[in-house]
C-alpha positions as CSV (number, residue, x, y, z in Angstrom):
1,M,-171.7,-24.9,-26.1
2,K,-172.6,-28.5,-25.4
3,V,-170.6,-31.7,-26.0
4,I,-171.7,-35.3,-25.5
5,L,-169.2,-38.1,-24.8
6,P,-169.6,-41.8,-24.0
7,L,-169.6,-42.6,-20.3
8,C,-166.1,-42.8,-18.9
9,P,-164.8,-45.7,-16.8
10,T,-165.2,-45.4,-13.0
11,T,-162.2,-44.3,-10.9
12,N,-161.6,-47.9,-9.9
13,H,-161.3,-48.8,-13.6
14,T,-159.1,-45.8,-14.5
15,Y,-156.1,-46.2,-12.3
16,R,-154.1,-49.2,-11.0
17,H,-151.3,-49.5,-8.6
18,S,-148.2,-51.7,-8.8
19,G,-146.1,-51.1,-5.7
20,H,-145.5,-47.4,-5.5
21,V,-146.3,-46.8,-9.2
22,V,-149.7,-45.6,-10.3
23,Y,-150.7,-46.2,-13.9
24,M,-153.7,-45.7,-16.2
25,T,-155.6,-48.8,-17.3
26,K,-156.1,-49.8,-20.9
27,E,-159.8,-49.2,-20.6
28,A,-159.2,-45.5,-19.5
29,K,-156.6,-45.0,-22.4
30,E,-159.2,-46.3,-24.9
31,W,-161.9,-44.0,-23.5
32,I,-159.5,-41.0,-23.8
33,T,-158.7,-41.9,-27.4
34,E,-162.4,-42.2,-28.3
35,A,-163.2,-39.0,-26.5
36,L,-160.4,-37.1,-28.2
37,W,-161.6,-38.4,-31.6
38,L,-165.2,-37.1,-30.9
39,L,-163.9,-33.8,-29.6
40,K,-161.8,-33.3,-32.7
41,G,-164.8,-32.7,-34.8
42,Q,-166.4,-30.2,-32.4
43,E,-166.0,-26.4,-32.4
44,R,-163.7,-25.3,-29.6
45,P,-164.3,-22.3,-27.3
46,L,-162.4,-19.2,-28.3
47,Q,-161.2,-18.6,-24.8
48,D,-160.7,-20.6,-21.7
49,P,-164.1,-21.3,-20.1
50,T,-164.4,-20.3,-16.4
51,E,-167.5,-22.4,-15.8
52,L,-168.1,-26.0,-16.7
53,S,-171.2,-28.2,-16.1
54,I,-170.9,-31.9,-16.4
55,T,-174.0,-34.2,-16.3
56,Y,-173.3,-38.0,-16.0
57,Y,-176.2,-40.1,-17.3
58,L,-175.5,-43.5,-15.7
59,K,-176.8,-47.1,-16.2
60,R,-177.0,-47.4,-12.5
61,D,-176.2,-45.3,-9.4
62,R,-172.5,-44.8,-8.8
63,D,-170.0,-42.2,-7.4
64,V,-169.0,-39.7,-10.1
65,D,-166.7,-37.2,-8.3
66,G,-163.6,-39.2,-9.2
67,S,-164.6,-39.3,-12.9
68,N,-164.1,-35.6,-13.3
69,K,-160.3,-35.8,-13.5
70,I,-160.3,-38.0,-16.6
71,V,-163.0,-35.8,-18.2
72,I,-161.4,-32.5,-17.5
73,D,-157.9,-33.7,-18.4
74,T,-159.2,-35.0,-21.7
75,L,-160.9,-31.7,-22.5
76,A,-157.6,-29.9,-21.8
77,K,-155.7,-32.4,-23.9
78,A,-158.2,-31.7,-26.8
79,G,-157.4,-28.0,-26.5
80,W,-160.7,-26.9,-25.0
81,F,-158.7,-24.8,-22.5
82,T,-155.1,-24.1,-22.0
83,N,-155.1,-24.9,-18.3
84,D,-157.9,-26.4,-16.2
85,S,-156.8,-24.1,-13.4
86,K,-158.8,-21.4,-15.2
87,L,-162.0,-23.1,-14.2
88,Q,-163.7,-21.2,-11.4
89,D,-167.1,-23.0,-11.3
90,L,-167.6,-26.7,-11.7
91,H,-171.2,-28.0,-11.6
92,L,-171.8,-31.8,-11.4
93,H,-175.1,-33.5,-12.1
94,K,-175.9,-37.2,-11.9
95,R,-178.9,-38.8,-13.6
96,I,-179.9,-42.4,-14.5
97,D,-180.4,-43.3,-18.1
98,K,-180.1,-47.1,-18.5
99,L,-180.7,-46.9,-22.3
100,S,-178.3,-44.2,-23.2
101,P,-175.4,-43.7,-20.7
102,R,-173.3,-40.7,-21.6
103,I,-171.6,-37.5,-20.4
104,E,-173.0,-34.1,-21.4
105,I,-170.6,-31.2,-20.9
106,Q,-171.8,-27.6,-21.1
107,L,-169.3,-24.8,-21.4
């Protein structure tokens, strides 16, 4: 099963700090809303997947390990698994595609 989502914001554009409070940015909230809308029309897995492969197609080289939290949490929020603790294998891939940045998720 494969899902394609728009490229999510970087970690630096996902969270902000105000004193001791950490909050999610407007940009990140908008990405989650769009991703949930796109996931709504997709067929969901019948059981919790134990393996997940995420390929980031980027406009330019960047760090992607921090982006996994927003992606996995959004999949869980969309009902793709009951709890992300069920994941046993997580495979990350990074590619450059200046014309079509995106995230491809394989369950």
